[in-house]
C-alpha positions in Angstrom: 11.3 5.5 15.9 9.1 7.1 18.4 11.8 8.6 20.7 14.7 10.8 19.9 17.1 8.0 20.9 15.6 5.3 18.7 15.2 7.8 15.8 18.9 8.7 16.0 19.9 5.1 16.4 17.7 3.5 13.7 17.4 6.4 11.2 20.7 8.3 11.3 20.1 9.6 7.7 17.2 11.7 9.1 19.5 13.9 11.2 18.8 17.5 10.3 16.2 16.6 7.7 12.4 17.0 7.9 11.4 14.0 5.7 7.7 14.2 5.0 7.5 12.0 1.9 6.9 8.5 3.1 3.9 8.1 0.8 6.5 8.1 -2.0 9.5 6.4 -0.4 9.9 5.2 3.2 13.2 5.5 4.9 14.4 2.1 6.0 15.9 1.5 9.5 19.4 0.2 9.6 18.0 -3.3 10.3 16.8 -3.5 6.7 20.3 -2.8 5.4 21.6 -5.5 7.7 19.0 -7.9 6.3 20.1 -7.2 2.8 23.7 -7.9 3.8 22.5 -11.2 5.3 20.9 -12.1 2.0 24.3 -11.6 0.3 26.0 -13.8 2.9 23.4 -16.5 2.4 23.5 -16.2 -1.3 27.3 -16.8 -1.3 26.6 -20.3 0.0 25.0 -21.2 -3.3 22.3 -23.9 -3.1 23.1 -24.3 0.6 21.7 -20.8 1.1 18.3 -21.8 -0.2 17.2 -23.1 3.3 18.0 -19.7 4.8 16.1 -18.0 1.9 13.0 -20.0 2.5 13.2 -19.4 6.3 13.1 -15.7 5.5 10.2 -16.3 3.1 8.2 -18.2 5.8 8.9 -15.5 8.4 7.9 -12.7 6.0 4.7 -14.4 5.0 3.8 -15.0 8.7 4.4 -11.3 9.4 2.3 -10.2 6.4 -0.4 -12.5 7.5 -0.4 -11.0 11.0 -0.7 -7.5 9.5 -3.6 -8.6 7.2 -5.3 -10.7 9.8 -4.7 -13.9 7.8 -2.7 -17.0 8.1 0.7 -17.4 6.4 -0.9 -19.8 4.0 -3.4 -17.1 2.9 -0.6 -14.6 1.8 2.2 -14.5 -0.7 4.7 -12.0 -2.0 5.1 -11.2 -5.7 7.2 -8.5 -7.4 5.1 -5.4 -6.9 1.5 -4.2 -6.5 1.1 -3.6 -10.2 1.9 -7.2 -10.9 -0.6 -8.3 -8.3 -3.4 -6.2 -9.8 -2.6 -7.5 -13.3 -2.7 -11.1 -12.1 -6.0 -10.3 -10.3 -7.5 -9.0 -13.5 -6.7 -12.4 -15.1 -8.0 -14.3 -12.1 -11.3 -12.5 -12.0 -12.3 -14.3 -15.1 -14.7 -11.5 -16.2 -17.2 -11.7 -19.0 -19.1 -9.3 -21.3 -21.7 -7.6 -19.2 -19.8 -7.9 -16.0 -19.0 -4.6 -14.2 -15.9 -3.4 -12.2 -16.0 -0.3 -10.0 -12.9 1.8 -9.5 -12.6 5.4 -8.2 -10.9 8.6 -9.3 -8.7 9.0 -6.2 -6.9 5.7 -6.8 -3.4 4.9 -7.9 -3.0 3.7 -11.6 -1.9 0.2 -10.5 -5.3 -0.5 -9.0 -7.4 0.9 -11.9 -5.7 0.5 -15.2 -5.6 -3.3 -15.4 -9.4 -3.2 -15.6 -9.3 -0.6 -18.4 -7.2 -2.7 -20.8 -8.7 -3.7 -24.1 -8.4 -7.4 -23.1 -10.8 -6.9 -20.1 -14.3 -7.5 -21.3 -16.0 -5.9 -18.3 -17.6 -2.5 -18.2 -15.7 -0.2 -15.8 -17.6 2.3 -13.7 -15.9 5.1 -11.9 -16.9 6.0 -8.3 -16.2 9.8 -8.4 -15.2 11.9 -5.4 -17.1 14.9 -4.2 -15.1 17.6 -2.4 -12.1 15.2 -2.4 -14.0 12.5 -0.6 -15.6 9.3 -1.7 -19.2 8.9 -0.5 -20.7 5.5 0.0 -24.1 6.7 -1.3 -22.4 7.5 -4.7 -21.0 3.9 -4.7 -24.4 2.4 -4.0 -25.8 4.1 -7.2 -23.2 2.2 -9.2 -23.7 -1.3 -7.7 -25.9 -3.9 -9.3 -26.4 -7.6 -10.0 -23.6 -7.6 -12.6 -21.0 -5.9 -10.3 -18.2 -8.4 -10.0 -15.3 -6.4 -8.5 -15.1 -3.2 -6.4 -11.4 -2.1 -6.2 -10.1 0.8 -4.1 -7.2 1.9 -2.1 -7.9 2.2 1.6 -6.0 5.4 1.7 -5.7 7.6 -1.4 -2.2 8.3 -2.6 -3.5 11.5 -4.1 -4.9 13.3 -1.1 -4.9 10.9 1.8 -8.7 10.3 2.0 -9.4 7.1 3.9 -12.3 5.1 2.6 -15.0 4.3 5.3 -14.2 0.6 4.8 -16.9 -1.0 7.0 -19.6 1.2 5.5 -18.4 0.5 2.0 -18.3 -3.3 2.6 -21.8 -3.3 4.0 -23.1 -1.4 0.9 -21.3 -3.8 -1.5 -22.7 -6.9 0.2 -26.2 -5.4 0.4 -26.3 -4.4 -3.3 -24.1 -7.0 -5.1 -22.2 -10.2 -5.0 -18.9 -8.4 -5.8 -15.5 -9.3 -4.6 -13.8 -6.5 -2.6 -10.2 -5.6 -3.5 -8.4 -3.2 -1.3 -4.9 -1.7 -1.8 -3.4 -0.9 1.6 -0.1 0.5 0.3 -0.7 3.9 1.9 -2.0 2.3 5.2 0.0 -0.8 6.0 2.4 -0.1 8.8 0.8 3.3 9.5 -2.7 2.6 10.9 -4.3 -0.5 12.5 -6.2 -2.5 9.9 -9.3 -4.7 10.0 -9.4 -6.5 6.7 -11.6 -9.5 7.8 -14.3 -8.8 5.2 -11.9 -8.0 2.3 -11.5 -10.6 -0.5 -8.2 -9.6 -1.9 -5.6 -7.4 -0.2 -2.6 -5.9 -2.0 0.3 -3.7 -0.9 3.6 -2.5 -2.1 6.6 -2.6 0.2 8.8 0.5 -0.2 6.6 3.0 1.7 5.2 2.8 5.2 6.5 -0.6 6.1 10.0 0.9 5.6 11.3 -1.9 3.3 12.7 -1.9 -0.3 11.3 -2.1 -3.8 10.6 -5.4 -5.4 7.7 -6.7 -3.4 3.9 -7.0 -3.7 2.1 -8.3 -0.6 -1.0 -10.3 -1.5 -3.6 -11.7 0.9 -6.7 -13.8 0.0 -8.8 -15.4 2.8 -9.5 -19.0 2.2 -13.2 -18.3 1.7 -12.3 -16.3 -1.4 -9.5 -18.5 -2.8 -11.5 -20.2 -5.5 -12.6 -16.9 -6.9 -9.0 -15.7 -7.3 -7.2 -18.4 -9.2 -4.6 -16.9 -11.5 -4.4 -18.4 -14.9 -0.7 -17.8 -15.5 2.2 -20.0 -16.4 5.2 -20.3 -14.1 6.3 -22.9 -11.6 6.2 -21.6 -8.1 2.4 -21.1 -8.6 1.7 -24.6 -9.8 0.5 -27.6 -7.9 3.0 -30.0 -9.5 5.4 -28.0 -11.8 7.8 -30.9 -12.4 5.5 -34.0 -12.4 5.0 -36.5 -15.1 1.9 -34.7 -16.5 3.6 -31.3 -16.6 3.4 -31.1 -20.5 -0.2 -32.3 -20.5 -2.0 -30.2 -17.9 -1.4 -27.3 -15.6 -3.0 -26.9 -12.3 -2.5 -23.5 -10.6 -2.6 -23.2 -6.8 -5.8 -21.3 -5.8 -5.9 -18.0 -3.9 -2.8 -16.1 -2.9 -0.3 -18.9 -3.6 -1.0 -18.5 -7.3 0.2 -14.9 -7.4 3.9 -15.8 -7.1 4.5 -17.3 -10.5 8.3 -17.7 -10.3 11.2 -17.6 -8.0 10.6 -15.2 -5.1 12.6 -12.0 -5.1 14.7 -13.1 -2.1 16.7 -9.9 -1.6 13.3 -8.1 -1.2 12.0 -10.9 1.0 14.8 -10.4 3.5 14.1 -6.6 3.5 10.4 -7.1 3.8 10.8 -9.4 6.8 13.1 -6.9 8.5 10.8 -3.9 7.8 7.7 -5.7 9.0 9.5 -7.0 12.1 10.6 -3.5 12.9 7.1 -2.0 12.5 5.7 -4.9 14.5 8.2 -4.3 17.4 7.3 -0.6 17.5 3.6 -1.3 17.1 1.3 0.1 14.5 -1.2 1.3 17.2 1.7 3.2 18.8 2.7 4.8 15.5 -0.9 5.8 14.8 -1.3 7.3 18.3 2.0 9.2 18.2 1.4 10.7 14.8 -2.3 11.7 15.2 -1.3 15.1 16.9 1.2 15.7 14.1 -1.4 15.2 11.4 -4.0 17.4 13.2 -1.4 20.2 13.6 -0.4 20.0 10.0 -4.0 20.0 8.8 -4.8 23.0 11.0 -1.7 24.9 9.8 -2.4 24.2 6.1 -6.0 25.4 6.6 -4.7 28.8 7.6 -2.5 29.2 4.6 -3.4 30.6 1.1 -3.5 27.2 -0.5 -6.2 24.9 -1.9 -6.5 22.1 0.6 -7.6 19.0 -1.3 -7.6 16.6 1.6 -10.6 16.1 3.9 -10.8 18.7 6.6 -11.9 16.0 9.1 -8.8 14.5 10.5 -10.6 11.2 11.3 -10.8 10.6 7.5 -7.0 10.9 7.2 -4.2 8.4 8.0 -0.9 10.2 7.4 -1.2 12.0 4.0 -2.3 15.6 3.4 -2.3 17.4 0.1 -2.8 20.9 -1.2 -2.5 22.9 -4.4 -0.8 26.2 -5.2 -0.1 28.0 -8.5 3.6 28.2 -7.6 3.9 24.7 -6.3 7.2 24.0 -8.0 8.7 27.1 -6.5 7.4 26.3 -3.1 8.8 22.8 -3.4 12.2 24.2 -4.3 12.2 26.6 -1.3 11.3 23.7 1.0 14.2 21.6 -0.3 16.6 24.5 0.3 15.8 24.1 4.0 16.0 20.2 3.8 12.3 19.8 4.1 11.1 17.0 1.9 7.5 16.6 0.5 6.1 15.4 -2.8 5.4 17.9 -5.7 3.6 16.9 -8.9 1.5 18.9 -11.3 0.8 21.8 -8.9 0.0 19.4 -6.0 2.1 19.2 -2.9 1.7 16.2 -0.6 2.8 15.7 3.0 3.2 12.3 4.5 3.7 11.9 8.3 5.1 8.6 9.7 6.4 7.4 13.1 9.9 8.8 12.6 8.5 12.3 12.2 8.3 14.8 15.0 6.3 17.9 15.8 9.4 19.8 15.0 9.3 18.4 11.4 5.7 19.7 11.0 6.5 23.1 12.5 9.5 23.4 10.2 7.3 22.8 7.3 4.6 25.2 8.3 7.0 28.0 9.2 8.7 27.7 5.8 5.3 27.6 4.0 4.2 30.8 5.9 7.5 32.4 4.9 7.1 31.5 1.2 3.4 32.0 0.8 2.5 35.0 3.0 
């Protein structure tokens, strides 16, 4: 991933392509495909394959725990991050007068469950200034009725990275709120310290280079009782098949309650393989190798006739940069003609740089942008 040899070996589909769109879809290494084939092999054993399935489950949960700084018992894997946030909204047990804080740089999955008619809490929006979220603006929203502060660590929209330690200190100083952090756009890309976060959520098909069909949930034991999902199922129950099953339901507290039914084992195999690959390469190594690429891309974009909507301070970025242009769709089309892949949406172009990217990829992008825009 970090050398030309490993890139060619593990990501042959990137040959000749400048793929700068991991914030939408990560490119899995061949090992993930092999893991999916292993699932098929194990599934063909019928019930005898269940032991292998749960070995993969245990291994995947251990790897998620290591990434989150939690034990395997403090994490679980549900179907997607949206499911995790909807279950979290149920578990929060909010009442009239309670308050939830979201922000306007966040992905819909993390904000819309709190905005549903069935949620009795008042929702406050932490609004960006100059495409950055400032902690002093959050402080003005915090109070004794704040129950949840929910944010992405890295914004899908423009790559802004929340100053997590500063934010946590402010939340603890001014409220008793639970802190919910979506690390979808950070997991596998930058080192994480989530020790003071109460609920961690991530999808699986982006930076950890796995497939769709997974939501990684982490809840430290200190917060487990505050995140007990009131949902039917069986995998999430203390005794789903006991003699009292039609008289009472006892849900497992914390993360274990977020997987309500049979785990999505094909995704579990892929998640384990993706996380194992990232772990072997090393998140710190990925971060160090890609920092010069991000800085070069930021400097290049700043010199172009575009509206940069990412922070100009590279320390506030992980791997995503975004900009606007009136002819964004045409620009996107021209980039694709040269096999350069970025995200385009509603006049916004987004670049995402991961460990399989090279300085050549960034230079190809900038050269083409100069050609099209100047």
